[in-house]
KOLSEPA-70644 format. One record per residue (C-alpha): z, y, x; residue number from 0; residue in one letter. Coordinates in nm, 4 decimals. Last residue first. Layout:
atom up Z; north Y; east X; nr NUM; rest a .
...
***
This chain:
atom up -5.5530; north 1.5768; east 1.0502; nr 401; rest x .
atom up -5.7585; north 1.3209; east 0.8602; nr 400; rest x .
atom up -5.8945; north 1.0883; east 1.1316; nr 399; rest x .
atom up -5.5801; north 1.0816; east 1.3451; nr 398; rest x .
atom up -5.3549; north 1.0339; east 1.0438; nr 397; rest x .
atom up -5.5526; north 0.7365; east 0.9159; nr 396; rest x .
atom up -5.5422; north 0.5743; east 1.2597; nr 395; rest x .
atom up -5.1671; north 0.6278; east 1.2755; nr 394; rest x .
atom up -5.1018; north 0.4686; east 0.9357; nr 393; rest x .
atom up -4.7864; north 0.6275; east 0.7954; nr 392; rest x .
atom up -4.9795; north 0.8320; east 0.5400; nr 391; rest x .
atom up -5.1992; north 0.5402; east 0.4344; nr 390; rest x .
atom up -4.9009; north 0.3155; east 0.3618; nr 389; rest x .
atom up -4.7181; north 0.6029; east 0.1950; nr 388; rest x .
atom up -5.0084; north 0.6650; east -0.0420; nr 387; rest x .
atom up -5.0395; north 0.2948; east -0.1262; nr 386; rest x .
atom up -4.6685; north 0.2771; east -0.2035; nr 385; rest x .
atom up -4.6867; north 0.5986; east -0.4079; nr 384; rest x .
atom up -4.9593; north 0.4463; east -0.6209; nr 383; rest x .
atom up -4.7532; north 0.1284; east -0.6639; nr 382; rest x .
atom up -4.4549; north 0.3381; east -0.7695; nr 381; rest x .
atom up -4.6660; north 0.5111; east -1.0342; nr 380; rest x .
atom up -4.7987; north 0.1761; east -1.1564; nr 379; rest x .
atom up -4.4436; north 0.0469; east -1.2005; nr 378; rest x .
atom up -4.3552; north 0.3561; east -1.4041; nr 377; rest x .
atom up -4.6713; north 0.3373; east -1.6168; nr 376; rest x .
atom up -4.6413; north -0.0373; east -1.6869; nr 375; rest x .
atom up -4.2738; north -0.0232; east -1.7802; nr 374; rest x .
atom up -4.3321; north 0.2688; east -2.0179; nr 373; rest x .
atom up -4.6346; north 0.0918; east -2.1670; nr 372; rest x .
atom up -4.4192; north -0.2119; east -2.2440; nr 371; rest x .
atom up -4.1543; north 0.0133; east -2.3993; nr 370; rest x .
atom up -4.4205; north 0.1559; east -2.6361; nr 369; rest x .
atom up -4.6054; north -0.1735; east -2.6971; nr 368; rest x .
atom up -4.3046; north -0.3625; east -2.8345; nr 367; rest x .
atom up -4.2132; north -0.1355; east -3.1283; nr 366; rest x .
atom up -4.5716; north -0.0063; east -3.1452; nr 365; rest x .
atom up -4.6860; north -0.3492; east -3.2692; nr 364; rest x .
atom up -4.5565; north -0.2745; east -3.6170; nr 363; rest x .
atom up -4.8386; north -0.4207; east -3.8294; nr 362; rest x .
atom up -4.6613; north -0.7586; east -3.8510; nr 361; rest x .
atom up -4.8311; north -0.9513; east -3.5663; nr 360; rest x .
atom up -4.6720; north -0.7357; east -3.2956; nr 359; rest x .
atom up -4.3438; north -0.7432; east -3.4914; nr 358; rest x .
atom up -4.2321; north -1.0578; east -3.3094; nr 357; rest x .
atom up -4.2120; north -0.8613; east -2.9835; nr 356; rest x .
atom up -3.9375; north -0.6481; east -3.1371; nr 355; rest x .
atom up -3.5972; north -0.7376; east -2.9953; nr 354; rest x .
atom up -3.7343; north -0.8784; east -2.6696; nr 353; rest x .
atom up -3.9496; north -0.5717; east -2.6096; nr 352; rest x .
atom up -3.6485; north -0.3443; east -2.6568; nr 351; rest x .
atom up -3.4478; north -0.5634; east -2.4182; nr 350; rest x .
atom up -3.7137; north -0.5286; east -2.1494; nr 349; rest x .
atom up -3.7112; north -0.1516; east -2.1902; nr 348; rest x .
atom up -3.3347; north -0.1324; east -2.1765; nr 347; rest x .
atom up -3.1086; north 0.0235; east -2.4391; nr 346; rest x .
atom up -2.7342; north -0.0485; east -2.4151; nr 345; rest x .
atom up -2.6403; north -0.1891; east -2.7592; nr 344; rest x .
atom up -2.6770; north -0.4539; east -2.6374; nr 343; rest x .
atom up -2.6213; north -0.6207; east -2.2969; nr 342; rest x .
atom up -2.7673; north -0.5182; east -1.9638; nr 341; rest x .
atom up -2.9770; north -0.8040; east -1.8311; nr 340; rest x .
atom up -2.9546; north -1.1804; east -1.8804; nr 339; rest x .
atom up -3.1098; north -1.1946; east -2.2287; nr 338; rest x .
atom up -3.4541; north -1.3240; east -2.1288; nr 337; rest x .
atom up -3.6163; north -0.9893; east -2.2049; nr 336; rest x .
atom up -3.3378; north -0.8147; east -2.0146; nr 335; rest x .
atom up -3.4027; north -1.0363; east -1.7140; nr 334; rest x .
atom up -3.7757; north -0.9689; east -1.7256; nr 333; rest x .
atom up -3.7222; north -0.5940; east -1.7536; nr 332; rest x .
atom up -3.4800; north -0.6046; east -1.4618; nr 331; rest x .
atom up -3.7298; north -0.8025; east -1.2536; nr 330; rest x .
atom up -4.0100; north -0.5579; east -1.3355; nr 329; rest x .
atom up -3.7971; north -0.2583; east -1.2394; nr 328; rest x .
atom up -3.6886; north -0.4348; east -0.9196; nr 327; rest x .
atom up -4.0517; north -0.5064; east -0.8266; nr 326; rest x .
atom up -4.1409; north -0.1377; east -0.8629; nr 325; rest x .
atom up -3.8529; north -0.0382; east -0.6356; nr 324; rest x .
atom up -3.9505; north -0.3169; east -0.3984; nr 323; rest x .
atom up -4.2898; north -0.1537; east -0.3413; nr 322; rest x .
atom up -4.1289; north 0.1810; east -0.2661; nr 321; rest x .
atom up -3.8809; north 0.0170; east -0.0301; nr 320; rest x .
atom up -4.1653; north -0.1711; east 0.1409; nr 319; rest x .
atom up -4.3462; north 0.1536; east 0.2180; nr 318; rest x .
atom up -4.0211; north 0.3122; east 0.3318; nr 317; rest x .
atom up -3.9521; north 0.0223; east 0.5692; nr 316; rest x .
atom up -4.3061; north 0.0306; east 0.7110; nr 315; rest x .
atom up -4.2665; north 0.4019; east 0.7913; nr 314; rest x .
atom up -3.9104; north 0.3911; east 0.9254; nr 313; rest x .
atom up -4.0094; north 0.1538; east 1.2066; nr 312; rest x .
atom up -3.9591; north 0.4029; east 1.4898; nr 311; rest x .
atom up -3.6240; north 0.5241; east 1.3590; nr 310; rest x .
atom up -3.5031; north 0.1596; east 1.3610; nr 309; rest x .
atom up -3.5720; north 0.1000; east 1.7299; nr 308; rest x .
atom up -3.4237; north 0.3885; east 1.9302; nr 307; rest x .
atom up -3.1100; north 0.5182; east 1.7607; nr 306; rest x .
atom up -2.9789; north 0.2298; east 1.5487; nr 305; rest x .
atom up -3.1064; north -0.0660; east 1.7528; nr 304; rest x .
atom up -3.0434; north 0.0903; east 2.0926; nr 303; rest x .
atom up -2.7055; north 0.2219; east 1.9804; nr 302; rest x .
atom up -2.5880; north -0.1178; east 1.8577; nr 301; rest x .
atom up -2.7156; north -0.2906; east 2.1701; nr 300; rest x .
atom up -2.5057; north -0.0563; east 2.3823; nr 299; rest x .
atom up -2.6695; north 0.1902; east 2.6192; nr 298; rest x .
atom up -2.6272; north 0.1042; east 2.9873; nr 297; rest x .
atom up -2.9020; north 0.3234; east 3.1297; nr 296; rest x .
atom up -3.1024; north 0.0106; east 3.2138; nr 295; rest x .
atom up -3.0859; north -0.0954; east 2.8485; nr 294; rest x .
atom up -3.2264; north 0.2402; east 2.7397; nr 293; rest x .
atom up -3.5023; north 0.2106; east 2.9998; nr 292; rest x .
atom up -3.5963; north -0.1342; east 2.8674; nr 291; rest x .
atom up -3.6156; north 0.0209; east 2.5186; nr 290; rest x .
atom up -3.8351; north 0.3022; east 2.6550; nr 289; rest x .
atom up -4.0650; north 0.0500; east 2.8199; nr 288; rest x .
atom up -4.1483; north -0.1717; east 2.5233; nr 287; rest x .
atom up -3.9910; north -0.5178; east 2.4954; nr 286; rest x .
atom up -3.7713; north -0.4498; east 2.1887; nr 285; rest x .
atom up -4.0588; north -0.3033; east 1.9920; nr 284; rest x .
atom up -4.2568; north -0.6084; east 1.8782; nr 283; rest x .
atom up -3.9486; north -0.8178; east 1.8031; nr 282; rest x .
atom up -3.8072; north -0.5228; east 1.6063; nr 281; rest x .
atom up -4.1178; north -0.4986; east 1.3883; nr 280; rest x .
atom up -4.1177; north -0.8716; east 1.3129; nr 279; rest x .
atom up -3.7481; north -0.8771; east 1.2262; nr 278; rest x .
atom up -3.7815; north -0.5646; east 1.0122; nr 277; rest x .
atom up -4.0557; north -0.7228; east 0.7991; nr 276; rest x .
atom up -3.8740; north -1.0531; east 0.7605; nr 275; rest x .
atom up -3.5484; north -0.8755; east 0.6716; nr 274; rest x .
atom up -3.7143; north -0.6604; east 0.4066; nr 273; rest x .
atom up -3.8747; north -0.9628; east 0.2407; nr 272; rest x .
atom up -3.5404; north -1.1444; east 0.2518; nr 271; rest x .
atom up -3.3524; north -0.8527; east 0.0936; nr 270; rest x .
atom up -3.5238; north -0.8857; east -0.2456; nr 269; rest x .
atom up -3.3157; north -1.1393; east -0.4413; nr 268; rest x .
atom up -2.9811; north -0.9973; east -0.3298; nr 267; rest x .
atom up -3.0743; north -0.6567; east -0.4697; nr 266; rest x .
atom up -3.1806; north -0.8041; east -0.8045; nr 265; rest x .
atom up -2.8506; north -0.9913; east -0.8427; nr 264; rest x .
atom up -2.6319; north -0.7040; east -0.7175; nr 263; rest x .
atom up -2.7756; north -0.4375; east -0.9474; nr 262; rest x .
atom up -2.7933; north -0.6881; east -1.2337; nr 261; rest x .
atom up -2.4215; north -0.7652; east -1.1949; nr 260; rest x .
atom up -2.3540; north -0.3940; east -1.2153; nr 259; rest x .
atom up -2.5376; north -0.3753; east -1.5481; nr 258; rest x .
atom up -2.3770; north -0.6729; east -1.7140; nr 257; rest x .
atom up -2.3913; north -1.0487; east -1.7587; nr 256; rest x .
atom up -2.1996; north -1.2821; east -1.5280; nr 255; rest x .
atom up -2.1795; north -1.3098; east -1.1488; nr 254; rest x .
atom up -2.2701; north -1.6772; east -1.1044; nr 253; rest x .
atom up -2.5166; north -1.6945; east -1.3932; nr 252; rest x .
atom up -2.6686; north -1.3661; east -1.2752; nr 251; rest x .
atom up -2.7149; north -1.5138; east -0.9255; nr 250; rest x .
atom up -2.9057; north -1.8079; east -1.0752; nr 249; rest x .
atom up -3.1155; north -1.5750; east -1.2938; nr 248; rest x .
atom up -3.1989; north -1.3588; east -0.9917; nr 247; rest x .
atom up -3.3034; north -1.6656; east -0.7917; nr 246; rest x .
atom up -3.5188; north -1.7896; east -1.0798; nr 245; rest x .
atom up -3.6875; north -1.4479; east -1.1025; nr 244; rest x .
atom up -3.7514; north -1.4317; east -0.7279; nr 243; rest x .
atom up -3.9062; north -1.7781; east -0.6981; nr 242; rest x .
atom up -3.7285; north -1.9685; east -0.4166; nr 241; rest x .
atom up -3.9183; north -2.0372; east -0.0934; nr 240; rest x .
atom up -3.8119; north -1.7052; east 0.0595; nr 239; rest x .
atom up -3.4480; north -1.8065; east 0.0166; nr 238; rest x .
atom up -3.4922; north -2.1105; east 0.2410; nr 237; rest x .
atom up -3.7129; north -1.9201; east 0.4859; nr 236; rest x .
atom up -3.4565; north -1.6419; east 0.5162; nr 235; rest x .
atom up -3.1751; north -1.8861; east 0.5906; nr 234; rest x .
atom up -3.3824; north -2.0628; east 0.8583; nr 233; rest x .
atom up -3.4775; north -1.7241; east 1.0033; nr 232; rest x .
atom up -3.1082; north -1.6303; east 1.0253; nr 231; rest x .
atom up -3.0235; north -1.9488; east 1.2151; nr 230; rest x .
atom up -3.3254; north -1.9355; east 1.4467; nr 229; rest x .
atom up -3.2796; north -1.5652; east 1.5218; nr 228; rest x .
atom up -2.9150; north -1.6136; east 1.6137; nr 227; rest x .
atom up -3.0033; north -1.9277; east 1.8119; nr 226; rest x .
atom up -3.2352; north -1.7320; east 2.0364; nr 225; rest x .
atom up -3.3459; north -1.3848; east 1.9285; nr 224; rest x .
atom up -3.1085; north -1.0899; east 1.9825; nr 223; rest x .
atom up -3.3342; north -0.8084; east 1.8651; nr 222; rest x .
atom up -3.5354; north -0.9775; east 1.5891; nr 221; rest x .
atom up -3.2452; north -1.1566; east 1.4241; nr 220; rest x .
atom up -3.0084; north -0.8596; east 1.4439; nr 219; rest x .
atom up -3.2713; north -0.6159; east 1.3147; nr 218; rest x .
atom up -3.3742; north -0.8471; east 1.0302; nr 217; rest x .
atom up -3.0165; north -0.9106; east 0.9173; nr 216; rest x .
atom up -2.9214; north -0.5425; east 0.9193; nr 215; rest x .
atom up -3.2488; north -0.4171; east 0.7704; nr 214; rest x .
atom up -3.2357; north -0.6794; east 0.4940; nr 213; rest x .
atom up -2.8736; north -0.6247; east 0.3956; nr 212; rest x .
atom up -2.8821; north -0.2453; east 0.3802; nr 211; rest x .
atom up -3.2349; north -0.2400; east 0.2427; nr 210; rest x .
atom up -3.1692; north -0.4996; east -0.0281; nr 209; rest x .
atom up -2.8564; north -0.3215; east -0.1469; nr 208; rest x .
atom up -3.0214; north 0.0214; east -0.1483; nr 207; rest x .
atom up -3.3329; north -0.1182; east -0.3188; nr 206; rest x .
atom up -3.1213; north -0.2836; east -0.5888; nr 205; rest x .
atom up -2.9222; north 0.0345; east -0.6479; nr 204; rest x .
atom up -3.2356; north 0.2456; east -0.6865; nr 203; rest x .
atom up -3.4351; north 0.0036; east -0.9008; nr 202; rest x .
atom up -3.1434; north -0.0764; east -1.1298; nr 201; rest x .
atom up -3.0665; north 0.2942; east -1.1730; nr 200; rest x .
atom up -3.4335; north 0.3747; east -1.2330; nr 199; rest x .
atom up -3.4623; north 0.1118; east -1.5065; nr 198; rest x .
atom up -3.1320; north 0.2015; east -1.6736; nr 197; rest x .
atom up -3.2003; north 0.5769; east -1.6754; nr 196; rest x .
atom up -3.5477; north 0.5261; east -1.8203; nr 195; rest x .
atom up -3.3901; north 0.3169; east -2.0973; nr 194; rest x .
atom up -3.2215; north 0.6368; east -2.2159; nr 193; rest x .
atom up -3.5617; north 0.7944; east -2.2770; nr 192; rest x .
atom up -3.6870; north 0.4870; east -2.4658; nr 191; rest x .
atom up -3.3682; north 0.4723; east -2.6727; nr 190; rest x .
atom up -3.4062; north 0.8347; east -2.7750; nr 189; rest x .
atom up -3.7757; north 0.7968; east -2.8566; nr 188; rest x .
atom up -3.7155; north 0.4831; east -3.0633; nr 187; rest x .
atom up -3.4632; north 0.6468; east -3.2967; nr 186; rest x .
atom up -3.2444; north 0.3758; east -3.4455; nr 185; rest x .
atom up -3.3136; north 0.2268; east -3.7896; nr 184; rest x .
atom up -3.1905; north -0.1195; east -3.6955; nr 183; rest x .
atom up -3.5349; north -0.2773; east -3.6584; nr 182; rest x .
atom up -3.6575; north 0.0146; east -3.4499; nr 181; rest x .
atom up -3.7517; north 0.3651; east -3.5576; nr 180; rest x .
atom up -4.0626; north 0.5785; east -3.5147; nr 179; rest x .
atom up -4.1896; north 0.7376; east -3.1956; nr 178; rest x .
atom up -4.1622; north 1.0991; east -3.3140; nr 177; rest x .
atom up -3.8855; north 1.0262; east -3.5651; nr 176; rest x .
atom up -3.8634; north 1.3481; east -3.7659; nr 175; rest x .
atom up -3.5474; north 1.4643; east -3.9428; nr 174; rest x .
atom up -3.5546; north 1.7098; east -4.2309; nr 173; rest x .
atom up -3.2414; north 1.8963; east -4.3327; nr 172; rest x .
atom up -2.9280; north 1.8943; east -4.5453; nr 171; rest x .
atom up -2.5743; north 1.9401; east -4.4111; nr 170; rest x .
atom up -2.5588; north 2.2895; east -4.2624; nr 169; rest x .
atom up -2.7889; north 2.5095; east -4.4710; nr 168; rest x .
atom up -2.7788; north 2.3275; east -4.8029; nr 167; rest x .
atom up -2.4040; north 2.2740; east -4.7635; nr 166; rest x .
atom up -2.3467; north 2.6440; east -4.7029; nr 165; rest x .
atom up -2.5415; north 2.7333; east -5.0157; nr 164; rest x .
atom up -2.3506; north 2.4780; east -5.2213; nr 163; rest x .
atom up -2.0275; north 2.6135; east -5.0731; nr 162; rest x .
atom up -2.0870; north 2.9545; east -5.2269; nr 161; rest x .
atom up -2.2104; north 2.8014; east -5.5512; nr 160; rest x .
atom up -1.8902; north 2.6007; east -5.5893; nr 159; rest x .
atom up -1.6791; north 2.9127; east -5.5360; nr 158; rest x .
atom up -1.8756; north 3.1039; east -5.8009; nr 157; rest x .
atom up -1.8533; north 2.8084; east -6.0411; nr 156; rest x .
atom up -1.4693; north 2.8178; east -6.0472; nr 155; rest x .
atom up -1.1974; north 2.6045; east -5.8911; nr 154; rest x .
atom up -1.0152; north 2.9014; east -5.7405; nr 153; rest x .
atom up -0.9694; north 2.8613; east -5.3674; nr 152; rest x .
atom up -0.7036; north 2.7007; east -5.1477; nr 151; rest x .
atom up -0.7888; north 2.6512; east -4.7796; nr 150; rest x .
atom up -0.5960; north 2.4449; east -4.5282; nr 149; rest x .
atom up -0.7282; north 2.5172; east -4.1792; nr 148; rest x .
atom up -0.8454; north 2.2713; east -3.9130; nr 147; rest x .
atom up -1.2138; north 2.3519; east -3.9537; nr 146; rest x .
atom up -1.1873; north 2.3082; east -4.3327; nr 145; rest x .
atom up -0.9004; north 2.1280; east -4.5049; nr 144; rest x .
atom up -0.9139; north 2.1262; east -4.8845; nr 143; rest x .
atom up -0.7377; north 2.2709; east -5.1897; nr 142; rest x .
atom up -0.9312; north 2.3381; east -5.5110; nr 141; rest x .
atom up -0.7422; north 2.5646; east -5.7491; nr 140; rest x .
atom up -0.6728; north 2.5604; east -6.1223; nr 139; rest x .
atom up -0.3096; north 2.4610; east -6.0758; nr 138; rest x .
atom up -0.4007; north 2.1711; east -5.8470; nr 137; rest x .
atom up -0.7256; north 2.0047; east -5.7497; nr 136; rest x .
atom up -0.7002; north 1.8275; east -5.4133; nr 135; rest x .
atom up -1.0065; north 1.7883; east -5.1950; nr 134; rest x .
atom up -1.1193; north 1.4557; east -5.0462; nr 133; rest x .
atom up -1.1602; north 1.4738; east -4.6700; nr 132; rest x .
atom up -1.4777; north 1.4457; east -4.4609; nr 131; rest x .
atom up -1.4988; north 1.8261; east -4.4475; nr 130; rest x .
atom up -1.8518; north 1.9175; east -4.5570; nr 129; rest x .
atom up -1.9368; north 1.6145; east -4.7728; nr 128; rest x .
atom up -1.5807; north 1.6052; east -4.9091; nr 127; rest x .
atom up -1.6091; north 1.9677; east -5.0222; nr 126; rest x .
atom up -1.9431; north 1.8987; east -5.1924; nr 125; rest x .
atom up -1.8063; north 1.5965; east -5.3792; nr 124; rest x .
atom up -2.0650; north 1.3234; east -5.3583; nr 123; rest x .
atom up -2.2795; north 1.1615; east -5.6269; nr 122; rest x .
atom up -2.5140; north 0.8662; east -5.5885; nr 121; rest x .
atom up -2.8481; north 0.7494; east -5.7254; nr 120; rest x .
atom up -3.0246; north 0.4810; east -5.5242; nr 119; rest x .
atom up -3.3937; north 0.5550; east -5.5313; nr 118; rest x .
atom up -3.6610; north 0.3206; east -5.6700; nr 117; rest x .
atom up -3.9933; north 0.5032; east -5.6434; nr 116; rest x .
atom up -3.9168; north 0.6178; east -5.2880; nr 115; rest x .
atom up -3.8800; north 0.2584; east -5.1749; nr 114; rest x .
atom up -3.6916; north 0.1711; east -4.8585; nr 113; rest x .
atom up -3.3390; north 0.2597; east -4.9659; nr 112; rest x .
atom up -3.3748; north 0.6371; east -5.0020; nr 111; rest x .
atom up -3.0785; north 0.7900; east -5.1853; nr 110; rest x .
atom up -3.1534; north 1.0098; east -5.4833; nr 109; rest x .
atom up -2.8715; north 1.2581; east -5.4598; nr 108; rest x .
atom up -2.6187; north 1.4213; east -5.6923; nr 107; rest x .
atom up -2.4118; north 1.6929; east -5.5275; nr 106; rest x .
atom up -2.0747; north 1.7613; east -5.6821; nr 105; rest x .
atom up -1.8497; north 2.0618; east -5.7491; nr 104; rest x .
atom up -2.0305; north 2.1858; east -6.0635; nr 103; rest x .
atom up -2.3560; north 1.9889; east -6.0844; nr 102; rest x .
atom up -2.5831; north 2.0184; east -5.7843; nr 101; rest x .
atom up -2.9244; north 1.8614; east -5.7311; nr 100; rest x .
atom up -3.0798; north 1.6173; east -5.4862; nr 99; rest x .
atom up -3.4046; north 1.4568; east -5.3780; nr 98; rest x .
atom up -3.5593; north 1.1885; east -5.1576; nr 97; rest x .
atom up -3.2475; north 1.1131; east -4.9565; nr 96; rest x .
atom up -3.1736; north 0.9581; east -4.6168; nr 95; rest x .
atom up -2.7975; north 0.9349; east -4.5445; nr 94; rest x .
atom up -2.6598; north 1.0428; east -4.2082; nr 93; rest x .
atom up -2.2947; north 0.9846; east -4.1184; nr 92; rest x .
atom up -2.1621; north 1.2872; east -3.9369; nr 91; rest x .
atom up -1.9552; north 1.4026; east -3.6412; nr 90; rest x .
atom up -2.1590; north 1.1876; east -3.4042; nr 89; rest x .
atom up -2.0130; north 1.0743; east -3.0738; nr 88; rest x .
atom up -2.1603; north 1.2900; east -2.7956; nr 87; rest x .
atom up -2.3398; north 1.1220; east -2.5080; nr 86; rest x .
atom up -2.2179; north 0.9436; east -2.1945; nr 85; rest x .
atom up -2.3696; north 1.1176; east -1.8937; nr 84; rest x .
atom up -2.5114; north 1.4423; east -2.0335; nr 83; rest x .
atom up -2.2324; north 1.4653; east -2.2918; nr 82; rest x .
atom up -1.9716; north 1.4235; east -2.0226; nr 81; rest x .
atom up -2.1290; north 1.7061; east -1.8204; nr 80; rest x .
atom up -2.1617; north 1.9387; east -2.1222; nr 79; rest x .
atom up -1.8041; north 1.8925; east -2.2416; nr 78; rest x .
atom up -1.7107; north 1.6541; east -2.5212; nr 77; rest x .
atom up -1.6360; north 1.7565; east -2.8797; nr 76; rest x .
atom up -1.3745; north 1.5235; east -3.0205; nr 75; rest x .
atom up -1.4309; north 1.3305; east -3.3433; nr 74; rest x .
atom up -1.1545; north 1.3096; east -3.6048; nr 73; rest x .
atom up -1.1941; north 1.0389; east -3.8662; nr 72; rest x .
atom up -1.3199; north 1.1278; east -4.2144; nr 71; rest x .
atom up -1.6806; north 1.1592; east -4.1040; nr 70; rest x .
atom up -1.8800; north 1.4550; east -4.2380; nr 69; rest x .
atom up -2.1692; north 1.3389; east -4.4536; nr 68; rest x .
atom up -2.5091; north 1.4601; east -4.3337; nr 67; rest x .
atom up -2.7832; north 1.4409; east -4.5983; nr 66; rest x .
atom up -3.1200; north 1.3651; east -4.4408; nr 65; rest x .
atom up -3.4725; north 1.4398; east -4.5610; nr 64; rest x .
atom up -3.7215; north 1.2112; east -4.3919; nr 63; rest x .
atom up -4.0094; north 1.2502; east -4.1479; nr 62; rest x .
atom up -4.2168; north 0.9690; east -3.9955; nr 61; rest x .
atom up -4.4075; north 1.0681; east -3.6799; nr 60; rest x .
atom up -4.4166; north 0.7169; east -3.5368; nr 59; rest x .
atom up -4.4003; north 0.4510; east -3.8115; nr 58; rest x .
atom up -4.0715; north 0.3355; east -3.9612; nr 57; rest x .
atom up -3.9209; north 0.0006; east -3.8654; nr 56; rest x .
atom up -3.5719; north 0.0467; east -4.0142; nr 55; rest x .
atom up -3.5068; north 0.3635; east -4.2135; nr 54; rest x .
atom up -3.2561; north 0.2256; east -4.4651; nr 53; rest x .
atom up -3.0603; north 0.0769; east -4.1743; nr 52; rest x .
atom up -2.9759; north 0.4171; east -4.0319; nr 51; rest x .
atom up -2.8174; north 0.3166; east -3.7013; nr 50; rest x .
atom up -2.7030; north 0.5734; east -3.4448; nr 49; rest x .
atom up -2.7052; north 0.3690; east -3.1242; nr 48; rest x .
atom up -2.8508; north 0.6157; east -2.8772; nr 47; rest x .
atom up -2.6242; north 0.4403; east -2.6210; nr 46; rest x .
atom up -2.3521; north 0.6958; east -2.7039; nr 45; rest x .
atom up -2.4812; north 0.9455; east -2.9653; nr 44; rest x .
atom up -2.7388; north 1.1964; east -2.8415; nr 43; rest x .
atom up -3.0119; north 1.1034; east -3.0898; nr 42; rest x .
atom up -3.2950; north 1.3530; east -3.0428; nr 41; rest x .
atom up -3.2593; north 1.3079; east -2.6653; nr 40; rest x .
atom up -3.2863; north 1.6003; east -2.4227; nr 39; rest x .
atom up -2.9173; north 1.6433; east -2.3351; nr 38; rest x .
atom up -2.8528; north 1.2699; east -2.3679; nr 37; rest x .
atom up -3.0259; north 1.1899; east -2.0407; nr 36; rest x .
atom up -3.0686; north 1.4939; east -1.8191; nr 35; rest x .
atom up -3.0648; north 1.2723; east -1.5100; nr 34; rest x .
atom up -3.2965; north 1.0037; east -1.6501; nr 33; rest x .
atom up -3.5463; north 1.2613; east -1.7779; nr 32; rest x .
atom up -3.5474; north 1.4321; east -1.4385; nr 31; rest x .
atom up -3.6075; north 1.0953; east -1.2691; nr 30; rest x .
atom up -3.9009; north 1.0269; east -1.5009; nr 29; rest x .
atom up -4.0495; north 1.3631; east -1.4072; nr 28; rest x .
atom up -3.9953; north 1.2824; east -1.0391; nr 27; rest x .
atom up -4.1671; north 0.9454; east -1.0865; nr 26; rest x .
atom up -4.4614; north 1.1099; east -1.2638; nr 25; rest x .
atom up -4.4960; north 1.3652; east -0.9839; nr 24; rest x .
atom up -4.4903; north 1.0856; east -0.7250; nr 23; rest x .
atom up -4.7679; north 0.9030; east -0.9092; nr 22; rest x .
atom up -4.9719; north 1.2242; east -0.9216; nr 21; rest x .
atom up -4.9233; north 1.2659; east -0.5473; nr 20; rest x .
atom up -5.0481; north 0.9102; east -0.4992; nr 19; rest x .
atom up -5.3614; north 0.9957; east -0.6997; nr 18; rest x .
atom up -5.4099; north 1.3260; east -0.5187; nr 17; rest x .
atom up -5.4017; north 1.1703; east -0.1713; nr 16; rest x .
atom up -5.4061; north 1.4916; east 0.0286; nr 15; rest x .
atom up -5.0304; north 1.5109; east -0.0299; nr 14; rest x .
atom up -4.9758; north 1.1991; east 0.1807; nr 13; rest x .
atom up -5.1655; north 1.3240; east 0.4863; nr 12; rest x .
atom up -4.9656; north 1.6460; east 0.5025; nr 11; rest x .
atom up -4.6433; north 1.4580; east 0.4318; nr 10; rest x .
atom up -4.7062; north 1.2265; east 0.7273; nr 9; rest x .
atom up -4.7816; north 1.5186; east 0.9603; nr 8; rest x .
atom up -4.4692; north 1.6986; east 0.8440; nr 7; rest x .
atom up -4.2573; north 1.3897; east 0.9118; nr 6; rest x .
atom up -4.4232; north 1.3294; east 1.2511; nr 5; rest x .
atom up -4.3386; north 1.6859; east 1.3560; nr 4; rest x .
atom up -4.6189; north 1.9390; east 1.3989; nr 3; rest x .
atom up -4.5918; north 2.1315; east 1.7259; nr 2; rest x .
atom up -4.5736; north 2.5058; east 1.6896; nr 1; rest x .
atom up -4.8851; north 2.7003; east 1.7934; nr 0; rest x .
***
């Protein structure tokens, strides 16, 4: 029978914890949403920032009839990869309407401005609606540009009726806001999905930064000891005494506002905990026999640390990394709520709560509760995985369950 590797043994114990496995599944689903991004969002415009002010603060599930007016300026169609990462600028301006009818070459609409009983009546030329350019009437013909071609047709009812049918099919349709709209009339579901990308990106980059710095400092302090350990421990104790959120705010002031600055600020606020853990683990391992044997064989300190010590403390490091991931998400949300995170119109869960927490007492609590629930569920999932990893890497737990 083949010997079971430590990694396989750990995974076998971990997957028996159904709750932790469920947390991991939720994280992977969230990761898939973050990767696909704009491809699965109802509003795939950059930053999901398509504002329809007339539809501000609408309840989840609201449906409205929309008239799409082609924009006059040229809009390029981006490729699939660019659309997934950055979105597709909209070709149309959307206008909510409650009714419409055609008269000759015009469409008359009842525009929705917040009250269906008091519509705003407007008229648009059907050719301008479809092309974004005003047509020219000359010698009994209507001349307009359509899909890059100049078209001249007789200005007769039959031509108008032909384009009426095309306009009904291509430019008029119902739009449903599954999670409602925010104070600017933007689709809440789209901004919530895009906020997933921001939260996971901050968590990932912050954990990478904190792990690289914390593992390096902790390993050096624990292995060499003496004045090196004293100096680095003094630095760690100073930073450990500072509240994490205040430290992140101070670093943000120094670096400025922005997404990359948040990566660095949150990462620099969490490395001390990693360094303290690694220092203690290294101090416990550096005196064992196989490390003494490695020294006797003339291996360099760098090789001993990288090849013989760190691989044996991977478990505690991974457990702490999972815990720090959840902490980074909470820190980012707190910073965004305070105005130090990613700046508008980039959607972040903390920023969405900041923009709408006042609506909790105005019968629109969903605007703040939905992003708050998203933060809670993702952090809870990482906490479940942390507990599962802790149990899986515990030798006593493995020996009793295998």
